[in-house]
N, C-alpha and C positions, 0 to 999 in steps of 0.2 A: 585560429588556426596560424602554422608559423609562416612569414614574408621572409623570402629568399633574397636575394641580389639582382633576379634575372632566374627564369625558365631553364635557356639551356645555355650553357658554356659552348661555344666551339673553339676550337685549338687550331690554329692556322687560320690565313688567309689565303691561300689557294683558291682554286675557282670552285672545288668541291665542299670547301667551307662556307666561301661568299654566298655561295648557292641554296646551303646551307640555313644559312640564315637567313633568307631573303625569303627564302618557301617557310618557314618558322613566322612570317613577321605579315606575309600575306596572309596568313591562321588568324592573325589577332594574335602572338604569344610574343613573347621577351625573349634575346638573344643575345648576349654577348661575346664577339669576336676578339681574342688577343692573338696579335702575331711578335713573335719576336723579331722580323725584319723591320724595319725603320722606315720601310715604304712596300709596296709592290715588283713584288720581280718583273724589271721591263724589260728583258729579250724573251721571245717565242720560245716556246717547246712547244706543247700541243698544237695542231695545224689541222686536225680533222674535225667536224661537225656532223652527230647525224640527225635524224630526223627526229629520234625521241628527245634526241638533248633539247631539240627546240621546243619541241611540246612543256617539256618542264621551264625553260626560259619563259615560253609562253604564261604558263601559270604562274612563274614568279611576275609577269608585268616589266620583263624587260627586255621581250622579242624584238620589237618597235625598236629601242634603242642599242640594239647589238645588229642587227640584220646589216647597219649600211660597214659594217668591219668583217662581212662574210660574202662568197662566193658560191651559189649553187650553184651545180650539179656538176660537180668533182666526178671526171671519168679516170678511171683510175687501169691502167696496162699494166699485164707483168710481161717484160720482153727480155729474149734471151741475147746472147753475146752477139750475136749475129745483125740483130734488131728483129727478129719474128716476135709477132705477139702471140704471145702462149695461150692467155685469156685474158679478157676485158668484164670489166665491171662498170656497167652504164644503165643502174637501174631507172627506169622513166615510171616506174608507181609512188603513190603518193600517199598509203596507206594511213599516214598518219597527219594527212594534210599538205604537209611540205616535199620538197625534192628530198630525196635520201642523204647526200651527201653532200658537203659542204668545208670550202673551205675554211678557214678563218684566218686571224693577227689576236693571239690572244693576249699579249699584255693591251692591248685597247677591248677587248673583252670581259678584261680580271676589273679594269678598270669603270664599268659601265656595273659590273656586278659589285662593287664595291659604293658605288655612287647609290644605288639601287638602296643601300641599307637609311641612309638619308632620310628616306617616307615614312623612317618608323622611327615615335619618339624612344620609345624602350627599349631598342637595338641600336649597338654604337660597337666601334669596330677600336680597337684600342692595339696602336702599333706601339713597337720598341720593348713588349711585354712577354717573358719567356718563360712558361711553363713551367714548372722546375719539383710539383708536389701537389699529388691526388689522394682526397679520403672521398670513401663514400660509404656515408651516417647513415645507411638504410632506408631514411627519407628524404634523402637530398645525398649533393657531393660541397666537398671545398674545394677549392682549386690552389693554389702559390702559383703564383707569379714573379719573378724581377723585373723588375723597370731594369730598362736599359739610358744609356746615356747615346748617343752619335758614336763615337769611339763604342762602345759595346761595356760598357763597365759600368754594374750596377751599382742602381745611384737610390732602390729601394725595393720591397718587396708589398706586395699588395695577395690578400684573399678572396677570389669571388664563390659565395654561395648559388647553387642550382639546385633545379630538379634533379637533371641529367648535367652528362656535358661529353663533348663527340672528341675523336681525337683524327684531327683531318692533318695533321700535320709534314707529313710523308714519308717518303722509305722510312729514316732513324730516326723514326717519330718514337717518344719519351712514351705515350700512352697507351702505346703495343707492347713497352717492355713492361711499363707500371702492371700491368693486367695477367703480365706471364706469355703471354700467346707466342708459340711457334710461328715465326716464319720462314711457310715449307713450300719448296722450290727451286729451283737453277739460276744461276748468275753466269751464266758463260762466259769467258773471256774475251772473243771476240768484241773490240772497240772499233767506235767507230765517228768521224768526225763532221761535225754540221755547219755548212756553212751560206745564214742567208743574206743575200746582195740585194741592192734597191734598184729599184728601174729595169724589173723583168729585163734580161734581151732573148725570152723566148717569146712571152706573151702569149701563153696561152694557160688558162689555170686547170690542166689536167695534171696525174699524178700519172709517173713511170715509173717503175720499180726493178730496175736494173736487172736481171740476172745472169751480171756476165761473169765466169769464171774464172776470167782473168782479174777482176774489179765490180762486187758487189755496188750498185748507187741506187740512190732513189730521187731523183727530181719533181719536186711538185711545185706548181703554180699556186699563189695565193694574192689576199685583197692587198691592194695598197701599193700595187705593182712591186711587189716582196717575190725572190723566185729563192726557194729552198732546194740543196744539193746534202746527200749526204753518201758519205764514199767507207767501205769497209778497209780499216787499217791491218794487214798483216801481219801476221806474227814476228818480224823480223824488223819492223817498223815500230820505232818506240816513238809514245805519244809526242815527244816534245821535237820529232820532226814536222809534226802539224806547223810547227811556229816561222818555218823555214817558209817565205814568200816560194820559192822556186818551188819546192813541192807541194804548197798548193795549186800553184799555176800546172807544174804536171798534170794532178785531180781533172783540171777544170776546163785544161787547151782541148780532154775529146769531147767537150761538150757545147762551146762556145770558142767563135774565133781568136778574142783576145783578152783570157784573162786578167789581165792588168787592165782592165779598162774596166772592170767592174767594182763596185761602189759595194763595201763587204759592210755588212750593219752590228753579224750576229759570225761567231767561229767559235766552238767548244766542242769537247769529245767528250763521251761518252759509256757508259756497256752495258745491254738492253738484261734486260733481267723479268723469270715469271718466277714471280713467287707472292705466297699467299698466307694469311695469319692462321693458324688454328682455329680459333672462332673470333666474330667481331664484336661482340659483347660481353660484360665481368660486371652484373650487378646493373649500377645505375650510369655507366663508362662503356661506350660505344667506339669501333675505329669506322671507318668511310676513306675512301680515294686511294692513295697512297702508301698511307699509315697501315690501308689493310690488304692492299695487294698493288703491287708492280707488275706493270702488263709491256711487253715487249712491243715496240712500234707499229710493228709490219702492218696491221689493220685497222691503224688509228685510234683504238679502243684503249689506251688511256685514260683520257680525258672522259670520254663518253660515259667506260666502265663507273669511275670515279660519281658523275654527274646522277646515273642510276641509283648510286645509294643513297645520295642525299634526293632523290623521290623518294625510294623506298622508305626509307629511315624519316624524311619529315611532315608525312602525313600520318603516319603512328605515333609521333613523338606528339604531336597536336590531337589525336586523336582522344591519347592518353590524357595529357595536360586540362585536356577540356571533360573528361570527364566520363568521355563517352566507350573511353573502351579499356579494361584492364592491363598493367603490365604482361600479362601475358602475352599481349599481342607482340611486343617488341623482342619475342624468342625469334618468331615470324621474319626479324630479319636478317639475320646468320643463318636459317635455314633458305630461304629465296635468295639472297646475294651471293654467299660463300659457293654453291653449286656452281652457280652460271659463272661468277665470275672465276674458277678455276678451270670451266670448259674452255673459256675464253683466253687462258690463257695458253691450252693446250694447243690450238686449233693455231693462235698465233705461234707456238713455237714450232709449229712444223711448218706456215710458211715461211718461219725464218730458216728454215731448214731448205725446205725450195730453192730461196734466195739464195743459200750460199752454197750450192754443191758444188764440187770440184769438175773437173773438164772430163770424167768417164763420165759420171751423174747425169751433170750438166745434159751429155748427148744419151744418153736413157731418159732424160727428163724430159727434153724435145720433143723425141720419139714417140713417148708416152703422150704427151699433148696432142700430137698431129694426129694422134689413134684416136685420142678421146672428142676429137671437134667431129668424125665420123658418127659418135653415135650419142647423141643430143642427151638422154640421159645422163653417162656419166661425163659429158660437159659439164651438167647443170650444177651434179655432185662436187666437181675441182672446184670451177669457179665461185662456187657458195662460200669456198674459203675467203675467196678476196671479202667480202660481207661477214666472216666470220661465222659461218651458220651453213656450214657444210649438211647432205646428209637430204636432199631437198626430197620430197617425197613422190612415187614416179606419176607423172603427169602434169606436175609442179610446175611454172611457168619459168624459164629461169631469173626473169624480172627480177619474179617475191622473192627472192634471194641475192642481189644482186649482181646477175649473170644476164648482161645485154649483148647485141648486136655493135661492134666494133662501128667506131662513126668517124669517118676522115676528119682530120685536125681544120680546122678552118684558119690557120696563120697566116700571116705573111712573111713573103722572101724567101730563100733558097732552103724548101724540106732537107734536102741533104746537109745544109752546115749547120743541123744540132742530129745528137743520138738518138733522136725520137722525131725524126721528121713526120711526114704525112706516110697515110696508112697507104699502103698499094689497095686496089679494086681486089675484096677478095668476096664478091659475092654471095655475101650474110654471113664467111665463113668467120671463127673467130679467129684462126692461125692467119694471120697477115704479116706481111714486110713493111720497117720501118728501115728507115736508112741507123746501121749502127754506129757506135763511138769511133771516130777514128783512132 
C-alpha cells in the first residue's frame, strides 16, 4: 500500500482550515496545514459566532479553551435613522445546547484553533509555505509550496503528498483558480470603514444595525472590552479620506462624546462581496470557507458558513479515509453546502438592501415595519432575516428563527449619549424608540 506524507493537505490557516484540521485530527487522521503568511492574522474580521459553530468547536474538543473569548446572548437590533427599532433578534431558545448568538474576538479564537493542532502528533501547521502547484494523480494529490523567508522571498520548494487537498486560503484562492471554478455573484461597489476600539465606551454586548439613510452604520460590542463600528462610505468619499483623523472623528462623534479619547486598535476599509464557486470539488481537491464563497457581513454568517463547510467535509473525509464509505460520499459536499451557502448570500444581500435604503426607500421601509408589527406572522418572516432564515412556517414561534421581544438595555449612564440608548417602553412590540445619532 502506498504511503503518503499525510492524509489531507489543508491550504490556508484561517479559521476554516484550522477547524478542518482539528476535526480530522480528533477522528484519528493526519493533516498538514500550509499557510503563506509567517503568522496568523492579528486583526479581527469575523465577530459573530452561532450555536452551530459552537457544537463544531465542542466536537473538536476546543470549546472550553475558546469560550473565554466569547460573549453570549448577542441581541441584534435593526434601527432606523430616528432611533426606531424596526426588528429585534433576541433568540432565547437553545436547540443545540448553547445560546444562539455570541460575539467573539477572532484573533484569540484563531490562536486556540492553531494551538489545538499540537494535540495530534501527525498533524502539523507550516507557516511561510505558499502553495503554487496542485496535481491530482487519481489516487492521491501532490501539493507544491514555496518556502518564504521573513521578507517574503522564496528560499526553496517543497512537495507534500496526500489522499486529498482542501483549499481554505480565502477569496483569492489559488485552489479555486486551479480547479477552474467560476466565482459567481456580485461585488457591490459600496465601501465601508471598520474601526475597533479598546475600553468600549458603550459597554453593552448588543449589536445595532443602523439603517440610517444619511449614513448606514453598525455598532457591535465584543469581548475583552472591544467596540466595533462600521460606517458606509459615500461614492464621493475617497477611501484615502479615512486616513484623515478629522473625518473619522466626524463619523464617531455621533456615537461617543469625545472620539479623540478612543483607543483605536484596528481600522481598515472593505467592500462587501456575495459570491459562490460553481463547484466545491474537483477530483481529490475541495474548497471551503472564503475560497468557496464570500458572504456579505450583515448577518454574521461569513465565519459561520465556513465552519459549516469544515463540519460537513471533515466527517466525510474521515469516513472515506477510514474505509467506512466510498469516495462517492464526498460528492454530497457540494450538493449540501453550495445551495445553502447561495441562499444565505441572497438573504444577506437582501438585508444589505434594507440597510442601505435612501430617504424615500427608508420611509417606505419604516412604514412597512410598523405594519409588520401588527401582524405576528409577517413580523416573524421579516425578523427571520436577522437570523438568516426567513419564511417561518405559520404558527412557528419567532424565537425559533431569531425573532424575540426587544429588551431594554441595562447599561449605565445617560442613554441619550449614544445613538442606541435604552429602548422606550414598548409593551412587547418590536417597534420601539432609541436615541438616534446626533
